[in-house]
NUZANU-551282 format. One record per residue (C-alpha): residue number from 1; x, y, z. Coordinates in steps of 0.25 Angstrom, whole numbers, padded with zeros to 4 digits. Layout:
<rs>
r pos=NUM	c1=X	c2=Y	c3=Z .
...
</rs>
This chain:
<rs>
r pos=1	c1=-0208	c2=0093	c3=-0017 .
r pos=2	c1=-0202	c2=0089	c3=-0030 .
r pos=3	c1=-0187	c2=0084	c3=-0032 .
r pos=4	c1=-0177	c2=0084	c3=-0043 .
r pos=5	c1=-0165	c2=0076	c3=-0042 .
r pos=6	c1=-0152	c2=0078	c3=-0051 .
r pos=7	c1=-0142	c2=0066	c3=-0050 .
r pos=8	c1=-0127	c2=0068	c3=-0051 .
r pos=9	c1=-0124	c2=0061	c3=-0064 .
r pos=10	c1=-0112	c2=0069	c3=-0070 .
r pos=11	c1=-0116	c2=0073	c3=-0084 .
r pos=12	c1=-0129	c2=0066	c3=-0084 .
r pos=13	c1=-0143	c2=0069	c3=-0079 .
r pos=14	c1=-0154	c2=0063	c3=-0071 .
r pos=15	c1=-0165	c2=0071	c3=-0063 .
r pos=16	c1=-0176	c2=0065	c3=-0054 .
r pos=17	c1=-0188	c2=0072	c3=-0052 .
r pos=18	c1=-0197	c2=0068	c3=-0040 .
r pos=19	c1=-0210	c2=0075	c3=-0039 .
r pos=20	c1=-0217	c2=0078	c3=-0026 .
r pos=21	c1=-0229	c2=0068	c3=-0030 .
r pos=22	c1=-0219	c2=0057	c3=-0031 .
r pos=23	c1=-0217	c2=0056	c3=-0046 .
r pos=24	c1=-0203	c2=0054	c3=-0052 .
r pos=25	c1=-0196	c2=0059	c3=-0064 .
r pos=26	c1=-0182	c2=0056	c3=-0069 .
r pos=27	c1=-0176	c2=0065	c3=-0080 .
r pos=28	c1=-0165	c2=0057	c3=-0087 .
r pos=29	c1=-0156	c2=0046	c3=-0081 .
r pos=30	c1=-0141	c2=0044	c3=-0082 .
r pos=31	c1=-0135	c2=0034	c3=-0072 .
r pos=32	c1=-0121	c2=0038	c3=-0077 .
r pos=33	c1=-0113	c2=0034	c3=-0065 .
r pos=34	c1=-0102	c2=0024	c3=-0066 .
r pos=35	c1=-0106	c2=0014	c3=-0056 .
r pos=36	c1=-0092	c2=0008	c3=-0056 .
r pos=37	c1=-0085	c2=0020	c3=-0053 .
r pos=38	c1=-0086	c2=0024	c3=-0038 .
r pos=39	c1=-0080	c2=0038	c3=-0040 .
r pos=40	c1=-0092	c2=0041	c3=-0050 .
r pos=41	c1=-0100	c2=0052	c3=-0043 .
r pos=42	c1=-0112	c2=0051	c3=-0052 .
r pos=43	c1=-0124	c2=0046	c3=-0044 .
r pos=44	c1=-0129	c2=0032	c3=-0045 .
r pos=45	c1=-0142	c2=0036	c3=-0052 .
r pos=46	c1=-0149	c2=0023	c3=-0054 .
r pos=47	c1=-0147	c2=0020	c3=-0039 .
r pos=48	c1=-0152	c2=0033	c3=-0035 .
r pos=49	c1=-0164	c2=0033	c3=-0043 .
r pos=50	c1=-0167	c2=0019	c3=-0039 .
r pos=51	c1=-0166	c2=0022	c3=-0024 .
r pos=52	c1=-0175	c2=0034	c3=-0027 .
r pos=53	c1=-0186	c2=0026	c3=-0033 .
r pos=54	c1=-0185	c2=0016	c3=-0022 .
r pos=55	c1=-0186	c2=0027	c3=-0012 .
r pos=56	c1=-0198	c2=0032	c3=-0019 .
r pos=57	c1=-0204	c2=0018	c3=-0020 .
r pos=58	c1=-0204	c2=0019	c3=-0035 .
r pos=59	c1=-0199	c2=0011	c3=-0047 .
r pos=60	c1=-0202	c2=0022	c3=-0058 .
r pos=61	c1=-0201	c2=0036	c3=-0063 .
r pos=62	c1=-0214	c2=0044	c3=-0067 .
r pos=63	c1=-0205	c2=0050	c3=-0078 .
r pos=64	c1=-0191	c2=0047	c3=-0084 .
r pos=65	c1=-0187	c2=0058	c3=-0093 .
r pos=66	c1=-0175	c2=0057	c3=-0103 .
r pos=67	c1=-0171	c2=0070	c3=-0108 .
r pos=68	c1=-0163	c2=0064	c3=-0119 .
r pos=69	c1=-0155	c2=0052	c3=-0122 .
r pos=70	c1=-0141	c2=0056	c3=-0119 .
r pos=71	c1=-0133	c2=0046	c3=-0110 .
r pos=72	c1=-0132	c2=0056	c3=-0099 .
r pos=73	c1=-0147	c2=0056	c3=-0097 .
r pos=74	c1=-0150	c2=0041	c3=-0100 .
r pos=75	c1=-0138	c2=0033	c3=-0095 .
r pos=76	c1=-0142	c2=0019	c3=-0089 .
r pos=77	c1=-0157	c2=0022	c3=-0091 .
r pos=78	c1=-0159	c2=0009	c3=-0097 .
r pos=79	c1=-0154	c2=0002	c3=-0084 .
r pos=80	c1=-0162	c2=0010	c3=-0074 .
r pos=81	c1=-0176	c2=0011	c3=-0081 .
r pos=82	c1=-0187	c2=0001	c3=-0084 .
r pos=83	c1=-0190	c2=0003	c3=-0099 .
r pos=84	c1=-0202	c2=-0003	c3=-0105 .
r pos=85	c1=-0198	c2=-0006	c3=-0119 .
r pos=86	c1=-0188	c2=-0017	c3=-0115 .
r pos=87	c1=-0188	c2=-0028	c3=-0104 .
r pos=88	c1=-0173	c2=-0027	c3=-0103 .
r pos=89	c1=-0175	c2=-0013	c3=-0096 .
r pos=90	c1=-0185	c2=-0019	c3=-0086 .
r pos=91	c1=-0181	c2=-0023	c3=-0072 .
r pos=92	c1=-0186	c2=-0021	c3=-0058 .
r pos=93	c1=-0175	c2=-0011	c3=-0055 .
r pos=94	c1=-0178	c2=-0002	c3=-0066 .
r pos=95	c1=-0186	c2=0012	c3=-0064 .
r pos=96	c1=-0199	c2=0013	c3=-0072 .
r pos=97	c1=-0202	c2=0025	c3=-0081 .
r pos=98	c1=-0217	c2=0029	c3=-0080 .
r pos=99	c1=-0215	c2=0040	c3=-0091 .
r pos=100	c1=-0203	c2=0042	c3=-0100 .
r pos=101	c1=-0200	c2=0056	c3=-0105 .
r pos=102	c1=-0191	c2=0057	c3=-0117 .
r pos=103	c1=-0188	c2=0068	c3=-0128 .
r pos=104	c1=-0192	c2=0064	c3=-0142 .
r pos=105	c1=-0178	c2=0062	c3=-0146 .
r pos=106	c1=-0177	c2=0050	c3=-0137 .
r pos=107	c1=-0188	c2=0043	c3=-0146 .
r pos=108	c1=-0182	c2=0046	c3=-0159 .
r pos=109	c1=-0167	c2=0046	c3=-0157 .
r pos=110	c1=-0159	c2=0036	c3=-0164 .
r pos=111	c1=-0146	c2=0030	c3=-0162 .
r pos=112	c1=-0147	c2=0029	c3=-0147 .
r pos=113	c1=-0142	c2=0018	c3=-0138 .
r pos=114	c1=-0140	c2=0014	c3=-0124 .
r pos=115	c1=-0150	c2=0020	c3=-0114 .
r pos=116	c1=-0155	c2=0030	c3=-0124 .
r pos=117	c1=-0159	c2=0019	c3=-0133 .
r pos=118	c1=-0167	c2=0012	c3=-0121 .
r pos=119	c1=-0174	c2=0025	c3=-0118 .
r pos=120	c1=-0178	c2=0028	c3=-0132 .
r pos=121	c1=-0183	c2=0014	c3=-0133 .
r pos=122	c1=-0191	c2=0016	c3=-0121 .
r pos=123	c1=-0197	c2=0029	c3=-0125 .
r pos=124	c1=-0201	c2=0023	c3=-0139 .
r pos=125	c1=-0208	c2=0012	c3=-0132 .
r pos=126	c1=-0216	c2=0020	c3=-0123 .
r pos=127	c1=-0219	c2=0030	c3=-0134 .
r pos=128	c1=-0224	c2=0019	c3=-0142 .
r pos=129	c1=-0233	c2=0014	c3=-0131 .
r pos=130	c1=-0238	c2=0028	c3=-0128 .
r pos=131	c1=-0235	c2=0028	c3=-0113 .
r pos=132	c1=-0225	c2=0031	c3=-0103 .
r pos=133	c1=-0217	c2=0042	c3=-0111 .
r pos=134	c1=-0217	c2=0056	c3=-0115 .
r pos=135	c1=-0209	c2=0061	c3=-0127 .
r pos=136	c1=-0205	c2=0076	c3=-0128 .
r pos=137	c1=-0207	c2=0082	c3=-0142 .
r pos=138	c1=-0211	c2=0076	c3=-0155 .
r pos=139	c1=-0201	c2=0080	c3=-0166 .
r pos=140	c1=-0202	c2=0074	c3=-0180 .
r pos=141	c1=-0193	c2=0062	c3=-0177 .
r pos=142	c1=-0203	c2=0058	c3=-0166 .
r pos=143	c1=-0215	c2=0060	c3=-0175 .
r pos=144	c1=-0208	c2=0051	c3=-0185 .
r pos=145	c1=-0205	c2=0041	c3=-0174 .
r pos=146	c1=-0220	c2=0041	c3=-0170 .
r pos=147	c1=-0224	c2=0039	c3=-0184 .
r pos=148	c1=-0214	c2=0027	c3=-0186 .
r pos=149	c1=-0220	c2=0021	c3=-0173 .
r pos=150	c1=-0235	c2=0023	c3=-0178 .
r pos=151	c1=-0237	c2=0033	c3=-0166 .
r pos=152	c1=-0246	c2=0045	c3=-0166 .
r pos=153	c1=-0238	c2=0057	c3=-0161 .
r pos=154	c1=-0250	c2=0066	c3=-0160 .
r pos=155	c1=-0256	c2=0056	c3=-0150 .
r pos=156	c1=-0243	c2=0055	c3=-0142 .
r pos=157	c1=-0243	c2=0070	c3=-0141 .
r pos=158	c1=-0257	c2=0071	c3=-0137 .
r pos=159	c1=-0255	c2=0061	c3=-0126 .
r pos=160	c1=-0243	c2=0068	c3=-0120 .
r pos=161	c1=-0233	c2=0058	c3=-0123 .
r pos=162	c1=-0226	c2=0067	c3=-0133 .
r pos=163	c1=-0224	c2=0081	c3=-0127 .
r pos=164	c1=-0218	c2=0093	c3=-0134 .
r pos=165	c1=-0210	c2=0104	c3=-0129 .
r pos=166	c1=-0218	c2=0115	c3=-0123 .
r pos=167	c1=-0227	c2=0105	c3=-0116 .
r pos=168	c1=-0229	c2=0100	c3=-0101 .
r pos=169	c1=-0226	c2=0085	c3=-0100 .
r pos=170	c1=-0239	c2=0078	c3=-0096 .
r pos=171	c1=-0240	c2=0070	c3=-0084 .
r pos=172	c1=-0235	c2=0080	c3=-0074 .
r pos=173	c1=-0241	c2=0093	c3=-0069 .
r pos=174	c1=-0240	c2=0103	c3=-0058 .
r pos=175	c1=-0253	c2=0100	c3=-0051 .
r pos=176	c1=-0251	c2=0085	c3=-0049 .
r pos=177	c1=-0236	c2=0083	c3=-0050 .
r pos=178	c1=-0230	c2=0097	c3=-0046 .
r pos=179	c1=-0222	c2=0097	c3=-0059 .
r pos=180	c1=-0224	c2=0099	c3=-0074 .
r pos=181	c1=-0214	c2=0097	c3=-0086 .
r pos=182	c1=-0213	c2=0106	c3=-0097 .
r pos=183	c1=-0206	c2=0101	c3=-0110 .
r pos=184	c1=-0196	c2=0111	c3=-0116 .
r pos=185	c1=-0188	c2=0102	c3=-0125 .
r pos=186	c1=-0187	c2=0094	c3=-0135 .
r pos=187	c1=-0193	c2=0103	c3=-0145 .
r pos=188	c1=-0200	c2=0095	c3=-0156 .
r pos=189	c1=-0192	c2=0102	c3=-0167 .
r pos=190	c1=-0179	c2=0097	c3=-0163 .
r pos=191	c1=-0178	c2=0083	c3=-0169 .
r pos=192	c1=-0187	c2=0086	c3=-0181 .
r pos=193	c1=-0176	c2=0083	c3=-0191 .
r pos=194	c1=-0175	c2=0069	c3=-0186 .
r pos=195	c1=-0160	c2=0069	c3=-0189 .
r pos=196	c1=-0154	c2=0072	c3=-0176 .
r pos=197	c1=-0158	c2=0071	c3=-0161 .
r pos=198	c1=-0149	c2=0079	c3=-0152 .
r pos=199	c1=-0153	c2=0074	c3=-0138 .
r pos=200	c1=-0149	c2=0086	c3=-0131 .
r pos=201	c1=-0158	c2=0095	c3=-0140 .
r pos=202	c1=-0170	c2=0085	c3=-0139 .
r pos=203	c1=-0169	c2=0083	c3=-0124 .
r pos=204	c1=-0180	c2=0086	c3=-0115 .
r pos=205	c1=-0180	c2=0099	c3=-0108 .
r pos=206	c1=-0191	c2=0101	c3=-0097 .
r pos=207	c1=-0196	c2=0111	c3=-0087 .
r pos=208	c1=-0201	c2=0105	c3=-0074 .
r pos=209	c1=-0210	c2=0113	c3=-0066 .
r pos=210	c1=-0212	c2=0109	c3=-0052 .
r pos=211	c1=-0223	c2=0114	c3=-0042 .
r pos=212	c1=-0224	c2=0113	c3=-0027 .
r pos=213	c1=-0235	c2=0121	c3=-0021 .
r pos=214	c1=-0234	c2=0135	c3=-0029 .
r pos=215	c1=-0219	c2=0133	c3=-0032 .
r pos=216	c1=-0215	c2=0130	c3=-0046 .
r pos=217	c1=-0201	c2=0125	c3=-0048 .
r pos=218	c1=-0196	c2=0123	c3=-0062 .
r pos=219	c1=-0184	c2=0114	c3=-0068 .
r pos=220	c1=-0179	c2=0114	c3=-0082 .
r pos=221	c1=-0174	c2=0100	c3=-0086 .
r pos=222	c1=-0165	c2=0103	c3=-0098 .
r pos=223	c1=-0157	c2=0090	c3=-0102 .
r pos=224	c1=-0145	c2=0092	c3=-0111 .
r pos=225	c1=-0150	c2=0104	c3=-0119 .
r pos=226	c1=-0141	c2=0114	c3=-0125 .
r pos=227	c1=-0143	c2=0129	c3=-0125 .
r pos=228	c1=-0149	c2=0128	c3=-0139 .
r pos=229	c1=-0161	c2=0120	c3=-0134 .
r pos=230	c1=-0162	c2=0129	c3=-0121 .
r pos=231	c1=-0163	c2=0141	c3=-0131 .
r pos=232	c1=-0174	c2=0134	c3=-0139 .
r pos=233	c1=-0182	c2=0130	c3=-0126 .
r pos=234	c1=-0181	c2=0145	c3=-0121 .
r pos=235	c1=-0185	c2=0150	c3=-0134 .
r pos=236	c1=-0197	c2=0141	c3=-0136 .
r pos=237	c1=-0202	c2=0143	c3=-0122 .
r pos=238	c1=-0201	c2=0158	c3=-0122 .
r pos=239	c1=-0207	c2=0158	c3=-0136 .
r pos=240	c1=-0219	c2=0151	c3=-0130 .
r pos=241	c1=-0219	c2=0160	c3=-0118 .
r pos=242	c1=-0217	c2=0149	c3=-0108 .
r pos=243	c1=-0205	c2=0155	c3=-0101 .
r pos=244	c1=-0210	c2=0148	c3=-0088 .
r pos=245	c1=-0206	c2=0135	c3=-0094 .
r pos=246	c1=-0192	c2=0139	c3=-0093 .
r pos=247	c1=-0192	c2=0144	c3=-0078 .
r pos=248	c1=-0183	c2=0135	c3=-0069 .
r pos=249	c1=-0179	c2=0132	c3=-0055 .
r pos=250	c1=-0171	c2=0120	c3=-0058 .
r pos=251	c1=-0162	c2=0120	c3=-0071 .
r pos=252	c1=-0157	c2=0106	c3=-0075 .
r pos=253	c1=-0145	c2=0111	c3=-0082 .
r pos=254	c1=-0144	c2=0105	c3=-0096 .
r pos=255	c1=-0133	c2=0096	c3=-0101 .
r pos=256	c1=-0124	c2=0094	c3=-0089 .
r pos=257	c1=-0121	c2=0109	c3=-0088 .
r pos=258	c1=-0116	c2=0111	c3=-0102 .
r pos=259	c1=-0114	c2=0125	c3=-0108 .
r pos=260	c1=-0121	c2=0121	c3=-0120 .
r pos=261	c1=-0134	c2=0122	c3=-0113 .
r pos=262	c1=-0131	c2=0136	c3=-0110 .
r pos=263	c1=-0125	c2=0142	c3=-0122 .
r pos=264	c1=-0116	c2=0139	c3=-0134 .
r pos=265	c1=-0103	c2=0142	c3=-0128 .
r pos=266	c1=-0097	c2=0137	c3=-0116 .
r pos=267	c1=-0091	c2=0150	c3=-0111 .
r pos=268	c1=-0078	c2=0152	c3=-0104 .
r pos=269	c1=-0083	c2=0153	c3=-0090 .
r pos=270	c1=-0098	c2=0153	c3=-0091 .
r pos=271	c1=-0107	c2=0148	c3=-0103 .
r pos=272	c1=-0116	c2=0160	c3=-0108 .
r pos=273	c1=-0130	c2=0156	c3=-0111 .
r pos=274	c1=-0139	c2=0158	c3=-0123 .
r pos=275	c1=-0149	c2=0169	c3=-0121 .
r pos=276	c1=-0160	c2=0158	c3=-0119 .
r pos=277	c1=-0152	c2=0150	c3=-0109 .
r pos=278	c1=-0149	c2=0163	c3=-0101 .
r pos=279	c1=-0164	c2=0166	c3=-0101 .
r pos=280	c1=-0167	c2=0152	c3=-0097 .
r pos=281	c1=-0158	c2=0153	c3=-0085 .
r pos=282	c1=-0165	c2=0166	c3=-0081 .
r pos=283	c1=-0178	c2=0157	c3=-0079 .
r pos=284	c1=-0172	c2=0151	c3=-0067 .
r pos=285	c1=-0178	c2=0154	c3=-0054 .
r pos=286	c1=-0171	c2=0159	c3=-0041 .
r pos=287	c1=-0165	c2=0147	c3=-0034 .
r pos=288	c1=-0164	c2=0138	c3=-0046 .
r pos=289	c1=-0156	c2=0126	c3=-0047 .
r pos=290	c1=-0147	c2=0123	c3=-0059 .
r pos=291	c1=-0143	c2=0108	c3=-0060 .
r pos=292	c1=-0132	c2=0103	c3=-0068 .
r pos=293	c1=-0132	c2=0088	c3=-0070 .
r pos=294	c1=-0118	c2=0086	c3=-0073 .
r pos=295	c1=-0104	c2=0084	c3=-0069 .
r pos=296	c1=-0097	c2=0094	c3=-0059 .
r pos=297	c1=-0094	c2=0107	c3=-0066 .
r pos=298	c1=-0080	c2=0107	c3=-0071 .
r pos=299	c1=-0070	c2=0118	c3=-0068 .
r pos=300	c1=-0064	c2=0117	c3=-0082 .
r pos=301	c1=-0070	c2=0118	c3=-0096 .
r pos=302	c1=-0076	c2=0105	c3=-0101 .
r pos=303	c1=-0082	c2=0100	c3=-0115 .
r pos=304	c1=-0093	c2=0092	c3=-0108 .
r pos=305	c1=-0103	c2=0098	c3=-0098 .
r pos=306	c1=-0103	c2=0102	c3=-0087 .
r pos=307	c1=-0097	c2=0115	c3=-0092 .
r pos=308	c1=-0091	c2=0124	c3=-0081 .
r pos=309	c1=-0096	c2=0136	c3=-0090 .
r pos=310	c1=-0110	c2=0131	c3=-0090 .
r pos=311	c1=-0110	c2=0128	c3=-0075 .
r pos=312	c1=-0105	c2=0143	c3=-0073 .
r pos=313	c1=-0117	c2=0148	c3=-0080 .
r pos=314	c1=-0127	c2=0139	c3=-0072 .
r pos=315	c1=-0121	c2=0143	c3=-0059 .
r pos=316	c1=-0123	c2=0158	c3=-0063 .
r pos=317	c1=-0137	c2=0155	c3=-0066 .
r pos=318	c1=-0139	c2=0148	c3=-0052 .
r pos=319	c1=-0132	c2=0160	c3=-0045 .
r pos=320	c1=-0141	c2=0170	c3=-0052 .
r pos=321	c1=-0153	c2=0162	c3=-0048 .
r pos=322	c1=-0148	c2=0160	c3=-0034 .
r pos=323	c1=-0149	c2=0145	c3=-0037 .
r pos=324	c1=-0140	c2=0133	c3=-0038 .
r pos=325	c1=-0132	c2=0127	c3=-0049 .
r pos=326	c1=-0130	c2=0112	c3=-0046 .
r pos=327	c1=-0121	c2=0101	c3=-0053 .
r pos=328	c1=-0126	c2=0087	c3=-0050 .
r pos=329	c1=-0112	c2=0081	c3=-0049 .
r pos=330	c1=-0108	c2=0092	c3=-0039 .
r pos=331	c1=-0120	c2=0091	c3=-0030 .
r pos=332	c1=-0118	c2=0092	c3=-0018 .
r pos=333	c1=-0103	c2=0090	c3=-0021 .
r pos=334	c1=-0095	c2=0085	c3=-0033 .
r pos=335	c1=-0089	c2=0074	c3=-0025 .
r pos=336	c1=-0102	c2=0068	c3=-0021 .
r pos=337	c1=-0114	c2=0072	c3=-0030 .
r pos=338	c1=-0128	c2=0069	c3=-0026 .
r pos=339	c1=-0141	c2=0070	c3=-0032 .
r pos=340	c1=-0146	c2=0085	c3=-0033 .
r pos=341	c1=-0160	c2=0086	c3=-0028 .
r pos=342	c1=-0169	c2=0098	c3=-0030 .
r pos=343	c1=-0182	c2=0099	c3=-0022 .
r pos=344	c1=-0194	c2=0106	c3=-0028 .
r pos=345	c1=-0204	c2=0112	c3=-0018 .
r pos=346	c1=-0212	c2=0124	c3=-0014 .
r pos=347	c1=-0199	c2=0132	c3=-0013 .
r pos=348	c1=-0194	c2=0128	c3=-0027 .
r pos=349	c1=-0182	c2=0120	c3=-0030 .
r pos=350	c1=-0172	c2=0117	c3=-0019 .
r pos=351	c1=-0159	c2=0109	c3=-0021 .
r pos=352	c1=-0158	c2=0099	c3=-0010 .
r pos=353	c1=-0144	c2=0101	c3=-0005 .
r pos=354	c1=-0134	c2=0091	c3=0001 .
r pos=355	c1=-0125	c2=0095	c3=0012 .
r pos=356	c1=-0111	c2=0091	c3=0009 .
r pos=357	c1=-0105	c2=0082	c3=0015 .
r pos=358	c1=-0116	c2=0078	c3=0024 .
r pos=359	c1=-0126	c2=0076	c3=0012 .
r pos=360	c1=-0138	c2=0081	c3=0021 .
r pos=361	c1=-0149	c2=0085	c3=0012 .
r pos=362	c1=-0154	c2=0099	c3=0014 .
r pos=363	c1=-0163	c2=0108	c3=0006 .
r pos=364	c1=-0158	c2=0122	c3=0001 .
r pos=365	c1=-0167	c2=0134	c3=0002 .
r pos=366	c1=-0171	c2=0139	c3=-0012 .
r pos=367	c1=-0169	c2=0153	c3=-0017 .
r pos=368	c1=-0183	c2=0161	c3=-0017 .
r pos=369	c1=-0189	c2=0162	c3=-0030 .
r pos=370	c1=-0202	c2=0164	c3=-0037 .
r pos=371	c1=-0210	c2=0152	c3=-0042 .
</rs>
């Protein structure tokens, strides 16, 4: 059985993937809790992850992926991970990273600071050494950086260190690991002008396909992309007749339940999707789970996500699929959020439910569906 864990972090995101064979992947890291505020309900991410590693008798992750370098996806990473490029980020209590995954923007972006700067330095260091990293897409700005460093981009592509959209990421396969990762974004064309990097546009979007027995379960990992990027992903994928790469049983809702990931207008009561986003929602299987890594859904209009109109849209999709719409800061209750665990087995994706108030763990029965 595989396991996905989403942590209650407000409008920030971290997902832990535990594979049946023991491999661990962490997608994003944002320890945003105010540890000096006893009323902050966001989880103590670093403590929970360290406890999990200790329980697993490990001090490392097989993969740590940063979808993009915004604070809500990298906060305090410089305090938690062992980074090879500088001794100041090395101590026994830090988690090691066997392989780092970043979009090309994380290599070439300028003007970054804080945790983003540390991750960029680590990514560049590993890239120069040609090991322990995978970079997604190769826009002209990355080509220029390779040339400035005297590196051969063609060789890096051939070795699988640089991976383009439309490819399966090397190092994982269904037969050995029970999972494969397909790259939807970023597209190589997005930063060709070299003048501006939009982190959300250039973020990693992946489809993870899990296999247990004959059962395939698919998850779409969408970072903070908008409806424009989703439109492009759908268009390009369908153009290449690879519709199966957009099937999903678990939908990692983009950008903390922002309406901008559905359509251009917020709407009065419910956001109306673009045609391609509407089609994408139709690719969800019966019993699917839609996860919003966000604050609790507001009852009033707000400028920042989560937007109640977007939540209404996703809730309807979940109802249509006889599935679930789950908000991380409301699971199992808004006054006491706990990590959301989705178990993936030979019956598909099943949310591990917590009984309130006893907090006894049980497993819900998934709705029947076809592979």
